[in-house]
C-alpha positions in Angstrom: -11.0 -6.0 5.6 -9.7 -3.8 2.8 -12.5 -5.1 0.4 -15.1 -3.4 2.6 -13.6 0.0 1.7 -12.3 -0.7 -1.8 -15.2 1.0 -3.5 -15.0 4.1 -1.2 -11.2 4.5 -1.7 -11.5 4.0 -5.6 -14.1 6.8 -5.6 -11.8 9.0 -3.5 -9.0 8.3 -6.0 -11.3 9.0 -9.1 -12.1 12.4 -7.6 -8.8 13.4 -6.2 -7.7 17.0 -6.8 -4.0 16.1 -7.0 -1.7 13.4 -8.3 -1.8 10.1 -6.4 1.5 9.5 -4.6 2.4 5.9 -3.5 4.8 5.0 -0.6 5.9 1.8 0.9 6.7 0.9 4.5 8.2 -2.4 5.4 7.7 -3.9 8.9 9.3 -7.1 10.4 8.8 -8.9 13.7 11.4 -9.9 16.0 13.0 -13.2 15.1 11.8 -12.9 11.5 8.3 -14.6 12.2 6.4 -12.1 10.1 7.2 -9.3 7.6 4.8 -7.1 5.7 4.9 -4.1 3.5 2.4 -1.3 3.8 1.2 0.2 0.6 0.0 3.8 1.3 -1.5 6.4 -1.1 -1.4 10.2 -0.5 -3.6 12.8 -2.3 -5.7 15.9 -2.0 -9.5 15.0 -1.9 -12.4 16.9 -3.3 -12.6 19.0 -0.1 -9.0 20.0 -0.6 -7.7 18.1 2.6 -4.6 16.0 2.5 -5.6 12.3 2.7 -3.5 9.1 3.4 -5.0 5.7 2.8 -3.5 2.3 3.5 -4.5 0.3 0.5 -2.6 -3.0 1.0 -0.6 -4.9 3.6 0.9 -8.1 1.8 3.2 -10.3 3.7 6.8 -10.3 2.4 8.3 -13.8 1.8 12.1 -14.0 2.2 12.5 -10.9 4.5 16.1 -10.0 5.1 17.3 -12.2 2.2 19.1 -11.0 -1.1 16.4 -10.0 -3.6 13.9 -8.7 -1.0 13.4 -5.6 -3.2 12.0 -7.8 -5.9 9.8 -9.5 -3.4 8.6 -6.2 -2.3 7.7 -5.2 -5.8 6.1 -8.5 -6.6 3.9 -8.4 -3.5 2.5 -5.0 -4.5 1.5 -6.3 -7.9 -2.0 -7.5 -7.1 -2.7 -4.1 -5.5 -1.4 -2.1 -8.6 -3.6 -4.1 -11.0 -6.8 -3.1 -9.3 
């Protein structure tokens, strides 16, 4: 799904009128069946409007276990490399 909008979002990033800010939001389902981390960017676009885009939603392996922070950073690595 994200691949359909990747070029559009890349163009928005290249033409942004501000710094690109990245935030992460972790979600987990009840009984630990699924956990994901949302990778979100925030910036001002060419029309000087505040924009928020979800650019990734990788699954977190090992949710609620020691070292989950490392898992979170490793999950976002493919997104950062684009």
